N, C-alpha and C positions, 0 to 999 in steps of 0.2 A: 605471487603470494598465494598460498593455499589458504582457503577459508572454509573448508568443508567440515571441520570438527564442530560438533554440536553437543549440547548438554544431553544427558539421558532423559528418558521419558519422565521419570519422577522428579528430576531436578529442574526442568525447564520452567521458567517463570516469566512474567512480563518484563522483569528487569533484564533478562537475557535478550529479549527483543530490543530493548533500549540500547543495550551494549552493542548488539549486532548492527543496529541502524547507525550508531555513532562510528563504529569501526568502518563501515562501508561508505562513510563520508570523509575518510581521511586518506591522505597520501595519493599514490598513483592509482589505487583501485577506484577512487572516486571518479577519476577521468573516464573510466569505462562505462559509467552510467550517463555520461554526457552524449548529446546528439552526435557530435562529429566523430566519436571514437567507436571502435567495435566493442561489443559486449563481451565480458569474460564471465561465463557462467560458473557458479560454485555449487550447483545443485545436481547431484548424480541422477536424480529421478527426472530431471528435465531432459528433453530429447536433443538439446544442444550439448556438444562435448564440454567437459569440465576443464577449466584452467587453460583454455585456448582462445585467442581472439576470434570472435565470430564476425567475419567481415561483412556478412549480409546485412547486419544491423548498423553499419555506418550510416550516419545521417538519418537516423530514426530515433524517436523518443523512446525512453526506456523506463518510464516510471513504474509500470507494472512488474518489470523485471527486477527493479530495485526492491519493490515490496515483497515479491516472492523469495528473493535471496535473503532478505531480512528474516522472513519466517523460517526458512531452512537453517540459516546460521544460528537463529535464536532457539532452535529446538522444536519448532512447530511445523506441521505439515501444510505446505502451500496448496491452494486449489489448482487443479490441472484439468485441461480439456483432454479427452481421450486418453486418460491415464491408465494404460495397460502396461505397467512397468515403467514407462516413460511417457511424458506428456508436455504440454505447453501451458504457461500461465495465461488465464483469460485477461482480456482488456480490463482496465480499471473499472469501467462502467458496467461490468458483468459480475464482479466479485460478490455482490449482494445475493446472487443465486446460490451461494454456498453458506448462507446464513440460516439460523434456526427457523426463521419465518418463511423462507423461500426454497430451501434445499429439497424438501420432499417433492414439491411440484415440478422441480427441474431435474429429478432423479440424481441428485448429488448428495454426498456425505456432508454433514454439518461441520464446517470449519470455523464458524464465527457465531457469536451472539450478536444479534442486531440490537444495538443499544438505542439508536435514534435514526429516524428516516425523515427526510424533508423533500416533498415534491415541489422544489423551489420555483419552478417555472409557472406553477399554478397560483402562486401567492403574490399579493401586492407587496411592494417594497418594504413597508413598515412591518408587515407580518413576517416576511423573509428575514429581516434583521432580527426580530424577536426570536424566531425559531433557530436561527444560526447561533445566536447568543446562548440559547438553551443547550444546543448541541455541544458547543465549545466548553460550556461549564461542566459537562458530563465526561469530557475526554480524560482518560487516564493514560499515563505513560505505557507504551506498548500497544495502544489502540491504533487502528487504521481509520483514517477519514478518506473516503472515496467519493469522487464526484463524476457526474456525467455532464460533459459540456453541452451547451445548447446545440440542437441539431437533431435530425431524425435518425441518423445512422449509428450503428455500433462502432463504425470505423473511426469516429472522432476520438474514441478511446477514453476520454475522461482523464483523471489524474489521481495519483496515489500519494498519500501522506502518512508517515508513521510518527506518532507523538512520542517525543522524548522527555518533555516537561510541560506542565500546564501552569501558566501564570495568568490565566484569564480573569480570575476574580480580582486580582490587584492591578495587573498591567494591560489587561484586555488582549493578551496574545497567548498563543500556544507555540512551543518550539516543535517544528515538524521537520524530520529528516525526509528527503525526497530527491528524486532525480530532476535536475534542472538542465538548461541547455548546455552549459559548459561542463558540468560535472554534478555529482550528488553533493548535497550540502544540507545544513540545518538552517532553517529560516524561521524568523518570528512572524507569525501571521495571525490575523483576526477575522472579524466579520467581513471586512471589505474584500479580502481575497477569495471569499466564498460566495459573494453576493450574486454574481451573474452566472449561475450554473443551472442546469435543468433539474438534476436530482443530487442529493447529498446523503451519504450513509455513514454512520458511525459503527464500525465493526470491531468486536473484541475477539481476538483469536482464542480458540478453546480446544483445538485438536493438536495434541502433542505427538511427536514422533516416538 
């Protein structure tokens, strides 16, 4: 199934990101964001061929690939490493380096507004809970919540979540589309799911194609 058609620069909105995330969690395409399956790329600017199973990524987590494909399908430019015509999506715990706060110091173009940042591992649990609640209250559909798992290396990857609805004020959950072990899906998550992370960033895409 081809999924490379995207809105034009002037028409792309956060709603397009929501629709893209929802579409990439349905049917057979969702399976290709699961760990056991090969990834099928939909981004012509990524260095992996489009619309072909990429066997190298069998048995590998694909959350950052899901997030990058959501951006592309929704009409926004994903962040890339070494993007000279084609590139690779950075690990989830590196996307903050393309935000308005950090892009200049990392020689990157600004792809996101950094709405909220939590150095979670430095905080006591009560303060972590408070800060995470504040972050989740600010989430808007189309936003990305990125985390860095505990550990010293970049290789732990972190995790990518794309907000499709926010019910935090009433139900204390946000609906996040994301790549899980079996496939991509939409999950209801709240403070508990973000509690044991090293860093958390709320990023709002702002670079349209």
